[in-house]
Every structure is written in C-alpha cells, then in structure tokens.
N, C-alpha and C positions, 0 to 999 in steps of 0.2 A: 415372212412377216408380214404386221398389219401396220395402217400409213393412213392417215384420216388429212383429205384436202378442206381447209375452209377458204373458200373463194371470194373474196371481198367484192366479187360485182355481182348484183343481181340480173342484169341483164339478158335476155332469154340467148341471144348472138354474140355474148363476151368473147374475148379475146383469150380473156384468163381462164374463163371455163374452159373450154376450147383448148387450151394448154395444160388442166388438171387431168381432160378425159383423153390426151394425145397421150400423157404419163401414166394415165389409168393403163392403159393396152398395152403403150409400148413395154413398161416394165412388169409385167402380169406376168411375166417367171421368177422375179426376183422380190415382189412384193404385192400385198392385198392393198388397193386404195381404196378406198370410202371417202365421197366429197359430200360434206355435212351441209343442209339446208342451212344457213344464215337467216334467211328471207321469212324463218318462224319466228325468229325472238323479237320480244318484245322490247324497248329502248328497256337500259339499263338504268333502274329506280333502287336505290339503297333503300328505300320503304317495304322491296319486295327480297332485298337481298337474303334474308332467314330465311326466306321459304317460296323462294324461287318457284317461275311456274314451271309446268311439264316441258317448254322447247329449251330450255336452258338446263335441267334436271338431264335428258337425253345427250346435248351436246357435250355437257362434262362428264355424261357414262361415257359417250363415242373416245371423247379425248384421253380421257384416261385409261382404257382397256387398248390404245395405241400405242405402238414402239414408239409413234414418232410423227411429228406432226408437218406439212406442207401447206403454206401461207403463200398464195397465190394472189398477188395485188395487184390493178392498177392504181395509177397516180390520178390522185384529183389534189389539184393548189398544189400540188410537191408536197403531200402528204400521203395518207393510207385511204381511203373511204372511211362514212361514219359506219355502214356495215360492218366493216372486218373490227374496226374501236370499238364499239359495242359487243358486237360475238368478242375481245380480249377479255373489253373491262366485265362480262359474265365470268370470265371463264379467271380473273382476277379474285375472285372474290369466294367465300364459303370454301371450296375442297382445293379450291387455288390447287388445281389439273396438272398446270402446265409449269410448277416447279420443276427445274432438273430433265425437264423433259425435250428432245434432239429436236429439234426444230430446222427447217429449211424454208428462204424463203427464195418469191420464185414472180413472175410478173411478165407480161406483153402490153407495149403498148403501141400506137402507129405511130408516136415519136422516136426523135432520133436516140437518145440515151434510154429506152425501155421507160424500165420503173425505177432505177438508180435510187431518184431524190427521196420517194416514197419508200424505197425498202431501210434507205440511211434512217426517216423516222423509224419506221418499223422497228433496225434491231436497237432503238432507243427506246419503244416502249416495250418493245420482247425483256431487256435488262432490270426492268423496273420491279421493284421488290415483291408486290403477288402473284410475278410473272418469273421471273429467274429462268428461261431458257435458256437452254445448252446448242449453239452456233458453231456452223464452222466460222472459221476468222474471214472479213471480210474480203481481203486481198484475192482476187483471183476465183472468186466461190460465188458468184453473182451470178442468178437466172437472170436476165433482162434485157426478152427480148424484143429488138425496136424495129421499129418499120413492121410491124406485126402483121397487119392485115397481106403484105406480099409474101410472106413466111409462111401461108397456108396455104394448103391445096387446090385445086380447083372445088369451088365450092364452099372453101372454107373453114370446113369441116375439122380439119386435124393438120396441124403442124407439119411441113413436108421438107422444111430444109435443113438441107443435111448437116449443111457446116453447123446452124443453132442445137441440131439437136446431138449431132457430134462431141459439143461443148458440156451441152445436157447430161450426158452419159458418164460423161469425165464427174460431175457436180455430182448426180447421184449416186455416182459408187462412191465417191466423199464421204457423204450423206451416211449411204450404211456403214461404212465401217465406223464411224463412230459413233452410229446404233450401236452394232457390233460389240464397240468398244465400255460400251456402260452395264 
C-alpha cells in the first residue's frame, strides 16, 4: 500500500515533518509513505489552472497514485498554514485527484490542544466540492499531538512518547481499514 504525506510546514525542524518521518519509519511494514514537497508549488493562480506548472502536475500524479493521503498540519491562527491550503487549492482543480480519496489528518503542536482547531478547519476544506475526501469520523479519530516538543526523543528527531504512539497505532489501523474497504 502506498500513501502520500502532505506536510503543512516548510520549517526544517518542523514537528509535523518529524511526525511524518516517525510514521514513515514506524509503519514501514504496513505501507510506503512518500513525503511530498509542498515548497516547490507556486501560489495558486486561476490563470494557470488549465496549464499548471510541472511541480503541480507532479503533486497531482503523486496523490493520484497513492491509496491514501496523510495530511500533517500545524495550526496557524486556529487554521491551516497557507502552504497547505495552497496545495489543496491546486489539488481541487483540474483532475481533482482528491475526490473520493481516503485522507487522514494529523498534527503536532507545542500547544495544549495539539492542532485540533486547525484540523476542524481542514475537515471543512476537505469536504468542499472540488475535494470531497473520505475521512474517518472525527470523534475519537484525531491525531493531535499536544505539547509536541516534550514528546520527541533526545535530539527531537522522532516521536518517542509511547502513549501517543499507541494512540496513533490505533488510528492508523482504522485508516488502513478504511482504505481497504474502498
């Protein structure tokens, strides 16, 4: 099984990128996780919608080829970052490769609530007519790593908090079951 990760942060030391890398390693036996580079995408421009740049075409191909999408988002001002929204805008046009695609939202933040408010907004975006992603019901299926810096091991390279990892294991298994039902 092949999944694609869209990480909504461009920061080199992003805890969301580290969460994606943790998941890439932890679930290697269950799926292959490719991490897309959203930093190469230009701002969405409707004038270029019919003939998008190569970086947009590549992202569309990656998403179309994946069995599911993992979106890891920080929370900026109780919403999703512009880089992630930009990618979703490109993916909602043209081939609309997210329609009917299973998507799992996750996020990590230094705050007390993880990225719950940003993920609520993300769910609204993912239900829009140009996207119509398939998701697990929200109650009990959130991956919102709160107080993230304390939950990453020495050097902070990977998530090491066992309680959090066990919770993520359960949600990932539910997501893989959702993909298997499609």
